[in-house]
Every structure is written in C-alpha cells, then in structure tokens.
N, C-alpha and C positions, 0 to 999 in steps of 0.2 A: 819682700822679706824685711822684717823689723830689725832694728839695731840689736834688740835682745837675741833674735833668732841667729843673725849672723855672728854675733859674740859667742853664742852657745856653740855653733859650728866650729869657731876658732878654738874655743876651749876644748872641745872634743877631739879635734883633728890636728891641732898644732901643738907640738911639745912646749912645755911651760917656758923653756929657755929661748924659744923663737917668738914667743907672743909679744915681746916689745918691738921686734921688727915688724910684725903684723900691724900693731897699733900705729907705728910711724907710717906705714903704707896706707892704712885707713885715713890717716890725717891727711897725707899727700893727695890721695885720690879725692877726698872730700873737698880739698881746696882747689885742685886743678880740673876736676871733673864733677862739679857739684850735682849735675843731673843723673850721674851714673847710679845704678841700682846695686846694692850689695846683694849677692846671690850665692848660692852654693852649686857647684857643678862637679859631679862625680865625687861628692863629699869633700870638695876643696873650696875655700873661699875665693870669690871671684867678683868682678865688677862688669856690669852690662850697661851699654847704651842702646843703640839700635840693635847691636850685636855684642858679643863678648869683647870687652876691652882687654881684660887682664885677668890672670888666675894665679893663685899661689899653690905650689906643691911642695911637699915636704920630702927631704931625703935625710939620710943619717948625718950628713956633713954640712947641710946648708938648706936654705929655702930658695926656691926658684920663683921669681916673679916674671911671669911669661906674658908676652903680648901677642895676641891673636894675629895681628897684622904686622908684627915686628920687622919682617923681612923688607918692608916698605919704608922703614924709618931711616932718617938720616942719623948717623951715629958718630958725631965728632968726639964723644967721650970714650969710645972703643970698648964699651962694657957689654954690648949684646953679644950673646953666644947662640949658636944653633945653626943648622945647615938646611933645615927644611924649606919648602916653597913659601910658607906663610909665617910660622911662629919664630919669635926670638925671645930670649930670656936673659935675665941678670941673676947671677948667684949671689945670695946674701948670707954671710955667715955670722956677722955681728952687727948690732946697731951702730956702733962706733965706725965701722968700716963702710957703711952705706953712703954712697954719694947721692945726697938728697937732691942736689941741683940736677944731676944727670936723670935721676928718677922723674923729677917733675917734667923735664924735657921730653922723656919718653911717654909720660902720661899725657901731656898736651898733644903729642903727635898721634897717639891713639884716639884721643877725642876728635881730632881734626879729621882723620881718616874715617871714622865712624860717621861723621857728619856728611860725608860725600854720598 
C-alpha cells in the first residue's frame, strides 16, 4: 500500500481530531520498524511485518493502538491493557498525553517478536 493509500484510509476512517495521534504513530513506527508495511485491516490502519504488528481502532473516546502479540511484551510502563491470550493495547486520547518512549518500546518488542 502506498503512503497515499494509507493516508486516504486514515482520512476516511479516523476522525479529524485523532489524526495528529495517527501521524505521531506513523512516525514512531517508521523510525522503530522501518521495514513494516502500512496496510489497512478491516478498514483500520495497521502495520505488518511477517505478520500483523499493530493496528489502530477508533472509539468515541480514544484511539486504540493494539499489538497483535502484546500479551508477550514486557510492560515496565504499565500502559498495556487487555486480557486476551494474544493482543494488548494502549488507549490514546490526546497527542500530548501519549507516552512516546513507551510506545517506541512496545513497537520495538513487536518487531523483535515478529522476527522470531
């Protein structure tokens, strides 16, 4: 998927007030997972390596940045939520409140697990 196609998917599926958060996530993923492909899954922006690394979903009160293998992550930041066997997510409400260092840590773990 091209940058333009991913951008169009964001524009069509992510409310305007959340788009700066998506821009920040795109920057972080491009820096920490430069080989990851930007894709859309189920109409949502996502990143894929060998398998899905992360996906964004939208709710009325926040964005969810979910990691496919997040249950396997080390979480010293205490931001990961979820109870399933595989996926964990971080809720993002504002750009200013996003812990970018923690997000970078999670993205690096997603890449490392994907490489196994």
